[in-house]
C-alpha distance (Angstrom), angle and dihedral (degrees) to the residues before:
residue distance angle dihedral
M1 . . .
K2 3.81 . .
V3 3.77 123.9 .
E4 3.85 93.3 -112.1
E5 3.80 89.9 54.2
L6 3.84 90.8 51.2
K7 3.74 90.5 50.7
N8 3.79 90.5 51.8
K9 3.90 90.4 48.7
F10 3.77 88.9 52.6
V11 3.75 93.2 51.8
E12 3.89 87.8 48.4
V13 3.82 90.4 55.1
Y14 3.87 101.6 36.5
G15 3.81 108.6 14.5
E16 3.75 133.4 -116.1
G17 3.80 124.0 -34.1
E18 3.80 143.1 97.3
I19 3.82 113.8 -43.2
S20 3.77 131.9 -165.1
G21 3.76 122.6 -156.4
F22 3.88 134.7 -154.0
F23 3.72 138.2 179.5
S24 3.79 133.5 -159.0
P25 3.90 122.5 -180.0
G26 3.68 133.7 -128.7
R27 3.81 116.1 -124.3
V28 3.74 142.3 -135.5
N29 3.82 119.1 -153.7
L30 3.75 110.3 -140.1
I31 3.90 93.6 -165.0
G32 3.78 137.5 -20.9
E33 3.77 107.0 76.5
H34 3.81 125.5 -175.3
T35 3.78 89.5 -0.2
D36 3.74 98.2 104.5
Y37 3.78 99.3 77.4
N38 3.82 87.3 45.8
G39 3.81 92.9 60.0
G40 3.83 92.9 -106.5
F41 3.81 137.0 129.1
V42 3.82 127.3 -76.3
F43 3.76 133.0 -178.5
P44 3.83 113.2 -154.7
C45 3.72 132.7 152.3
A46 3.82 131.7 -152.5
L47 3.76 118.4 -111.8
S48 3.78 131.7 -135.4
F49 3.84 91.0 -118.7
G50 3.78 124.7 65.6
T51 3.77 143.4 110.3
Y52 3.77 128.1 -28.4
C53 3.80 116.4 -155.8
L54 3.80 121.3 -167.3
V55 3.76 117.9 -169.9
R56 3.83 144.5 178.4
K57 3.75 131.1 173.7
N58 3.86 114.0 -119.3
N59 3.75 133.5 -157.0
E60 3.81 96.1 -126.1
N61 3.76 102.4 77.7
V62 3.80 93.3 -123.2
F63 3.71 133.8 117.8
R64 3.85 114.3 -134.7
F65 3.73 123.0 -165.4
A66 3.81 123.6 -166.5
S67 3.80 131.7 160.9
L68 3.75 133.8 -162.9
N69 3.74 88.3 -146.7
V70 3.81 101.9 56.0
E71 3.80 131.5 30.5
N72 3.75 104.9 -131.8
S73 3.79 120.5 88.2
E74 3.75 132.6 -175.8
E75 3.83 137.3 -147.9
L76 3.79 117.7 -160.7
T77 3.81 132.9 179.3
L78 3.81 117.6 -128.8
D79 3.79 92.7 -102.5
K80 3.81 90.8 60.9
L81 3.84 97.3 57.8
T82 3.80 95.2 103.1
T83 3.82 98.2 47.3
P84 3.80 118.8 92.0
L85 3.79 119.6 -128.8
D86 3.72 124.2 -132.5
K87 3.83 115.4 -51.9
G88 3.80 111.8 -88.4
N89 3.78 95.9 27.8
W90 3.81 108.5 132.9
V91 3.82 91.4 -144.1
N92 3.88 88.7 71.5
Y93 3.84 88.1 78.4
P94 3.78 98.5 59.2
L95 3.81 91.7 30.4
G96 3.72 92.3 52.2
T97 3.80 89.8 51.8
I98 3.83 93.3 49.5
A99 3.89 87.9 49.2
Q100 3.84 88.4 62.4
F101 3.75 92.3 60.2
V102 3.91 90.1 51.0
K103 3.80 90.8 47.2
S104 3.79 90.8 49.0
G105 3.87 89.7 58.2
H106 3.74 97.4 -102.5
E107 3.82 110.6 145.7
I108 3.77 115.4 -129.3
N109 3.81 102.4 -165.9
A110 3.82 101.2 166.5
G111 3.82 139.2 50.1
V112 3.79 122.5 -109.2
D113 3.77 135.2 -153.9
F114 3.84 114.3 -143.1
L115 3.72 129.9 -166.6
F116 3.77 118.2 -176.4
Y117 3.70 132.3 -167.8
G118 3.75 125.4 176.4
N119 3.81 132.5 -171.9
V120 3.80 94.5 -175.6
P121 3.91 102.5 109.8
N122 3.77 106.0 -113.3
G123 3.75 113.6 -120.4
A124 3.86 91.2 16.4
G125 3.88 92.5 114.4
L126 3.79 91.8 -118.2
S127 3.78 92.7 119.3
S128 3.80 105.5 -101.8
S129 3.81 90.3 163.4
A130 3.77 94.9 57.1
S131 3.75 89.5 44.8
L132 3.80 89.0 56.2
E133 3.75 93.1 46.7
I134 3.79 95.2 49.6
A135 3.78 93.5 44.8
T136 3.79 87.6 55.1
A137 3.77 93.0 46.0
V138 3.81 94.8 51.4
A139 3.85 91.1 45.8
V140 3.80 95.6 48.9
N141 3.82 91.5 44.0
D142 3.82 91.2 52.6
L143 3.79 96.4 39.6
F144 3.68 95.2 55.2
G145 3.80 98.1 31.1
F146 3.76 93.7 -123.6
G147 3.81 94.3 154.3
V148 3.81 94.0 -145.7
D149 3.78 113.9 168.3
Q150 3.81 115.6 -107.8
V151 3.84 93.8 -118.2
D152 3.80 89.2 54.0
L153 3.80 90.1 52.0
V154 3.85 85.8 53.5
K155 3.79 89.2 55.3
M156 3.74 90.5 48.2
G157 3.78 90.1 57.1
Q158 3.78 91.4 51.4
K159 3.83 91.6 50.9
A160 3.81 90.0 50.8
E161 3.79 89.6 54.9
H162 3.84 90.2 50.0
E163 3.78 98.8 44.0
F164 3.80 103.0 32.9
A165 3.75 105.9 26.6
G166 3.75 97.1 34.5
V167 3.79 94.7 -129.9
N168 3.80 116.1 131.6
C169 3.78 92.8 -150.0
G170 3.82 126.0 166.2
I171 3.84 121.7 -117.9
M172 3.84 99.2 -97.3
D173 3.84 99.8 96.8
Q174 3.77 96.9 47.9
F175 3.84 92.1 40.1
A176 3.81 92.8 54.7
S177 3.77 92.1 44.9
G178 3.77 92.2 48.7
M179 3.82 102.8 35.4
G180 3.83 105.1 30.3
A181 3.78 121.2 130.1
A182 3.76 130.2 -157.4
D183 3.89 115.4 -92.2
S184 3.85 91.7 5.2
A185 3.76 139.7 95.7
I186 3.78 124.2 -145.1
F187 3.80 118.4 -117.1
L188 3.76 96.8 -160.4
N189 3.79 132.2 -175.1
C190 3.78 101.4 -149.9
D191 3.77 92.9 -161.5
T192 3.81 98.6 54.4
L193 3.87 98.2 17.8
E194 3.79 87.1 -131.2
Y195 3.81 106.6 149.7
E196 3.75 144.1 179.7
L197 3.72 126.4 -154.0
V198 3.84 104.0 -134.5
P199 3.89 115.1 -163.2
V200 3.77 109.8 -121.1
K201 3.87 104.1 -138.7
L202 3.76 106.1 -179.8
D203 3.94 102.1 166.8
G204 3.77 105.8 -169.5
V205 3.88 93.4 -3.4
K206 3.76 132.6 99.9
I207 3.78 132.0 -158.1
V208 3.84 106.6 -126.9
I209 3.77 120.3 -167.1
S210 3.84 115.9 -157.0
N211 3.75 116.5 -159.7
T212 3.80 109.0 -154.4
N213 3.91 88.6 -161.9
S214 3.77 85.9 -135.5
P215 3.81 95.6 121.3
H216 3.86 117.3 -135.7
S217 3.79 120.3 -142.4
L218 3.78 114.6 -159.5
G219 3.77 91.4 -175.0
S220 3.83 90.9 66.8
G221 3.76 94.3 93.4
E222 3.84 98.5 -107.7
Y223 3.84 91.7 97.0
N224 3.81 93.3 50.0
E225 3.75 89.5 46.9
R226 3.74 91.3 57.5
V227 3.79 90.6 49.9
A228 3.84 89.1 53.4
Q229 3.84 91.4 47.5
C230 3.78 91.6 53.5
Q231 3.76 89.7 50.7
A232 3.82 90.0 50.7
A233 3.78 89.5 52.2
V234 3.85 89.9 53.3
E235 3.84 90.4 51.4
A236 3.84 91.2 49.5
L237 3.80 90.3 53.0
K238 3.82 99.1 44.2
P239 3.88 96.8 88.1
Y240 3.81 88.4 57.2
T241 3.79 106.9 40.7
K242 3.80 139.8 10.0
I243 3.76 102.8 -92.4
N244 3.81 137.0 146.7
Q245 3.79 98.2 167.0
L246 3.83 134.5 12.4
A247 3.82 91.0 -101.5
D248 3.80 88.5 68.1
I249 3.75 94.5 72.8
S250 3.75 127.0 69.6
W251 3.80 123.7 -130.8
D252 3.78 91.8 -114.0
E253 3.82 92.6 50.8
F254 3.78 91.6 43.9
K255 3.84 92.5 55.3
K256 3.87 88.4 55.7
L257 3.79 93.3 49.0
E258 3.80 106.1 32.6
D259 3.83 93.3 98.8
K260 3.84 86.2 65.2
I261 3.81 86.7 72.1
E262 3.86 99.2 83.1
D263 3.83 96.6 -171.9
E264 3.82 104.2 82.9
T265 3.77 93.3 -154.3
V266 3.73 94.6 49.7
R267 3.90 88.8 47.0
R268 3.80 89.7 55.9
R269 3.82 92.6 48.5
A270 3.77 91.3 52.9
R271 3.84 91.1 44.0
H272 3.74 89.1 60.1
V273 3.75 95.8 47.7
V274 3.77 96.7 48.9
S275 3.77 94.9 43.9
E276 3.84 90.8 45.5
I277 3.77 91.4 55.5
E278 3.77 90.2 53.3
R279 3.86 91.6 46.8
T280 3.84 91.3 51.5
V281 3.76 91.3 54.8
E282 3.82 91.0 47.4
A283 3.80 91.7 46.9
V284 3.87 94.7 53.3
D285 3.79 89.0 48.8
A286 3.83 89.5 51.8
L287 3.83 92.8 49.2
K288 3.82 91.6 48.8
A289 3.79 88.5 51.4
G290 3.88 90.8 48.2
N291 3.86 92.2 -115.3
L292 3.74 103.0 142.1
E293 3.74 93.9 164.8
V294 3.78 91.7 62.0
F295 3.80 90.0 44.1
G296 3.81 90.6 52.7
K297 3.86 92.4 49.6
L298 3.83 88.3 52.8
M299 3.79 90.4 51.2
N300 3.79 90.1 51.9
A301 3.80 91.6 49.4
S302 3.84 88.9 48.9
H303 3.78 92.7 57.4
D304 3.83 92.6 45.5
S305 3.85 90.4 53.2
L306 3.79 91.8 46.2
R307 3.89 87.5 51.0
D308 3.79 99.5 43.5
D309 3.78 107.6 29.3
Y310 3.80 104.8 21.1
E311 3.82 95.5 34.0
V312 3.89 95.8 -152.7
T313 3.83 99.3 124.6
G314 3.84 112.4 77.2
N315 3.71 131.5 -175.4
E316 3.76 100.3 -59.8
L317 3.87 96.7 49.3
D318 3.87 91.8 44.0
A319 3.83 91.2 50.2
M320 3.79 92.1 49.3
V321 3.72 91.2 50.3
E322 3.77 94.4 44.5
E323 3.76 92.8 51.8
A324 3.89 91.1 45.7
R325 3.73 91.7 55.8
K326 3.78 92.4 55.1
I327 3.77 91.5 63.5
E328 3.84 115.8 95.1
G329 3.76 106.5 -125.3
V330 3.76 96.7 38.7
I331 3.83 108.5 123.7
G332 3.77 98.0 -175.4
S333 3.84 140.8 -16.2
R334 3.76 134.5 -167.0
M335 3.76 144.4 151.2
T336 3.81 115.1 -91.1
G337 3.76 130.1 -155.0
G338 3.83 129.3 17.6
G339 3.80 95.0 -34.7
F340 3.83 129.0 -141.4
G341 3.88 85.7 115.4
G342 3.73 128.2 -29.7
S343 3.82 126.6 103.3
T344 3.76 145.1 -32.1
V345 3.77 127.1 -139.4
S346 3.81 120.3 -143.6
L347 3.86 136.0 -177.8
V348 3.86 105.6 -135.6
K349 3.76 128.0 -179.2
D350 3.83 111.1 -118.1
E351 3.77 96.8 -114.0
A352 3.85 89.3 52.6
V353 3.82 100.0 50.8
D354 3.81 96.1 91.6
D355 3.80 93.7 47.4
F356 3.78 90.0 44.9
I357 3.81 93.1 55.3
Q358 3.86 93.3 43.6
Q359 3.83 100.1 42.0
V360 3.88 99.3 36.0
G361 3.76 89.1 45.3
A362 3.78 93.9 51.7
N363 3.74 95.8 42.7
Y364 3.79 93.4 45.8
K365 3.78 91.2 52.0
K366 3.83 89.8 50.1
R367 3.83 90.9 54.1
T368 3.78 99.7 40.5
Y369 3.90 106.9 19.7
I370 3.86 87.1 -129.5
N371 3.86 125.3 120.6
P372 3.78 109.0 -128.9
E373 3.77 128.1 -155.2
F374 3.74 128.6 -139.8
Y375 3.87 131.5 -153.4
V376 3.76 126.9 -173.3
A377 3.75 97.8 -141.9
E378 3.87 126.3 -127.6
I379 3.71 115.8 -164.3
G380 3.80 111.8 -126.6
Q381 3.70 146.2 -177.5
G382 3.84 128.1 -78.6
G383 3.75 124.8 -110.2
H384 3.77 115.1 -44.2
K385 3.84 146.8 143.3
I386 3.78 115.1 -83.1
F387 3.80 99.2 -177.0
């Protein structure tokens, strides 16, 4: 939907007047999965699609939330901005973000009308929720002139996810949505938030996202269970090494100590995280060196670890990756995002992209009876004002 169309929709809902518009992208993670809440490295990039947020202050001291993607809307008085709505209500994502401004001591002294439109496929594992949170944060920050630093806006989005959506996520999704840059991926240390923008030079190669159309739901409890299992692994290792999070132990040291983790499931969870952190560092080095073949092999190893040790893939994601790897010209393929459904990301040579979409799509449907969707990714800019 074009910007002029969005403006017209805003006027239809709220009437004439001055409007400001903001955009925040979804993200795809190239490698480094389930490492962020363990203090490790991730390597995401922002996408060219995301969430549009159109806003205008009103004189009624109420916050109104409407979306072109879902039917239900909400109207809240200023004294209700820190109270979550019922679980599952989409407004909790922007509301939770606004609550962080209030809790940080920023005075919100006027009502606001919000209209959202997202073209990140919901449930595709491309971080539609973080995109919604960061779009809200950037809009509120600008509208009220709070002057909050962009990294702090990112942290507000993460807190909104924790407190209002009940998902104990790491920082990666919001960071990519807030700090992304065109034609670059973000090599992020999730412990220190130090980051490097790494140019993504893919001569003759495209990033293809394959949406399984098997929606994932991070609020289902599986995600929070993995977080708890990682914490259990840390506690099991503490008597033997100085460790506060799984990122504090090297892969070589972990291999020597992993038998100290008595619970076999917890041990496998930790094995994935520690090995994935090492894979991510190696993958970034490979990309910088222009070695896409090594990068692709590490992507494949990442998916296999997520399947076997972390157990967050499932039939649909595994089927999509298996069919992708059969195509000549595919350099690497893996699930991306939290898992339990969602999308895969593949590096595909230009001349193979059409065959990839046709053959993988047909074979995936044969196996799952689900129609997939494919997007050739363009790397976009982090959350910003568009008018």
